[in-house]
C-alpha positions in Angstrom: -12.1 43.6 -18.7 -10.4 41.0 -20.8 -8.8 39.5 -17.7 -12.2 39.2 -16.0 -13.7 37.4 -19.0 -10.7 35.1 -19.2 -11.0 34.3 -15.5 -14.8 33.7 -15.8 -14.2 31.3 -18.7 -11.5 29.5 -16.7 -13.9 29.0 -13.8 -16.7 27.8 -16.1 -14.4 25.1 -17.6 -13.2 24.1 -14.2 -16.7 23.9 -12.8 -17.8 21.8 -15.8 -14.8 19.5 -15.4 -15.6 19.1 -11.7 -19.2 18.3 -12.5 -18.2 15.7 -15.1 -15.8 14.0 -12.7 -18.4 14.1 -10.0 -21.0 12.5 -12.2 -18.7 9.6 -13.3 -19.3 7.9 -10.0 -22.5 9.7 -9.0 -24.0 6.3 -8.2 -21.6 6.0 -5.2 -19.5 3.4 -6.9 -15.7 3.5 -6.6 -12.9 2.7 -8.9 -11.7 -0.9 -8.4 -8.8 -2.2 -10.4 -9.1 -6.0 -10.3 -5.5 -6.5 -9.0 -6.3 -4.3 -5.9 -9.5 -6.3 -4.9 -7.9 -8.7 -2.5 -6.3 -5.8 -0.6 -9.5 -3.8 -0.3 -11.0 -6.7 1.6 -8.5 -6.1 4.4 -10.0 -2.8 5.3 -10.0 -2.5 9.1 -7.7 -3.2 12.1 -5.6 -6.3 12.5 -3.6 -7.2 15.6 -1.1 -10.0 16.3 2.7 -10.6 16.5 5.6 -9.5 14.5 8.9 -11.1 14.7 12.1 -12.2 13.0 12.1 -15.8 14.4 14.2 -14.9 17.4 12.1 -12.3 19.1 8.5 -11.0 18.5 6.5 -8.1 19.6 2.7 -7.0 19.5 1.7 -5.5 16.2 -1.3 -3.5 15.1 -1.8 -2.9 11.3 -4.6 -1.0 9.7 -5.8 -1.1 6.2 -7.8 1.8 4.6 -9.3 1.9 1.2 -8.7 5.5 -0.2 -8.6 7.7 -3.4 -12.1 6.6 -4.5 -11.1 2.9 -4.3 -7.9 3.2 -6.4 -5.5 2.8 -3.4 -5.2 0.9 -0.2 -3.1 2.4 2.7 -1.5 0.1 5.1 -0.3 1.5 8.4 2.2 -0.5 10.5 2.5 0.3 14.2 0.0 3.3 14.0 0.7 6.1 16.4 4.2 4.9 17.4 7.5 6.4 16.5 8.2 3.5 14.1 4.8 4.0 12.3 5.2 3.2 8.6 2.8 3.4 5.6 2.6 1.3 2.6 0.6 2.4 -0.4 -0.9 -0.3 -2.7 -1.9 0.9 -6.1 -2.2 -0.3 -9.7 0.2 1.0 -12.3 -0.7 -0.1 -16.0 -2.6 -3.1 -14.7 0.1 -4.3 -12.3 -0.3 -4.2 -8.5 2.6 -2.1 -7.0 3.5 -0.9 -3.6 5.5 1.9 -2.1 6.7 1.5 1.5 7.4 4.6 3.5 9.8 3.2 5.9 10.9 4.5 9.3 14.4 4.2 8.0 13.7 7.1 5.7 13.6 5.4 2.3 10.8 4.4 0.0 11.3 1.0 -1.7 8.9 0.2 -4.6 7.9 -3.3 -5.4 5.8 -5.1 -8.1 3.5 -8.0 -7.4 3.2 -11.5 -8.6 0.1 -13.3 -7.6 -0.2 -17.0 -6.9 -2.4 -19.0 -9.2 -5.0 -19.6 -6.4 -5.0 -15.9 -5.3 -4.2 -16.8 -1.7 -0.8 -15.2 -1.9 0.9 -12.1 -3.4 4.7 -11.8 -3.7 6.2 -8.4 -4.2 9.6 -7.9 -5.6 11.9 -4.9 -5.4 11.6 -2.5 -8.4 13.6 0.6 -7.2 12.9 3.3 -4.7 13.8 6.6 -3.3 16.7 7.4 -0.9 18.1 3.8 -1.6 21.5 2.7 -2.8 20.8 -1.1 -3.1 24.5 -1.9 -2.8 25.0 -0.1 0.4 21.7 0.7 2.2 19.4 -1.1 4.4 15.9 -1.4 3.0 12.9 -3.7 2.5 13.6 -5.6 -0.6 10.6 -7.9 -1.0 7.4 -8.7 0.7 4.8 -11.5 0.7 1.1 -11.5 1.8 -0.7 -14.8 2.6 -4.4 -14.6 2.9 -4.9 -17.5 5.4 -8.6 -16.9 5.5 -11.0 -13.9 5.7 -9.9 -13.1 9.4 -6.1 -14.2 9.3 -3.3 -12.7 7.4 0.4 -13.4 7.3 2.9 -10.9 5.8 6.6 -11.2 5.4 8.9 -8.3 4.9 12.5 -9.2 3.8 15.2 -6.7 4.7 18.4 -6.2 2.7 21.6 -4.4 3.7 24.8 -3.9 1.5 23.2 -5.8 -1.3 22.3 -9.0 0.7 19.3 -10.4 2.6 19.6 -9.8 6.2 16.4 -10.8 8.0 12.7 -11.6 7.2 10.1 -10.2 9.6 6.8 -12.0 9.8 3.4 -10.5 10.9 0.8 -13.0 12.1 -2.4 -11.0 12.1 -6.1 -11.5 13.1 -8.8 -9.2 12.0 -10.5 -7.2 14.8 -14.3 -7.2 14.7 
């Protein structure tokens, strides 16, 4: 009987917690850290070209606002063997990203925004499955908000502790 009473009390607390959490945004609003706002505006599908200056290829990139507005998920090359996901979130007021790379590593980067808000530069801040002195990984990135329908992103690759190549995506929003 004691176990049943304890279980019932646990369910009641859990139910109350769920109800409180549900009521926090009962009006349908979402959590929007200010640093994430420019990325939330990218929601949708973007297409264009990606290249390293010597060759280019068609590229599709999607952006999805998720986790009640507290994260933006970027999917590069969706549905292909080289599909990669980058999660943009806010940590202690700072915009950060984790890039889940087709190379099997997960670099993390912290952002520095430009004064005019048209550009966000990300710098390497560690990661999983990476030895920066030996491995190949994305070291930094840059997003340039050309206008509401055009975006340029640059991803800089490092290997053995040195910059190797920058890949640029020139993207247009699909209506």
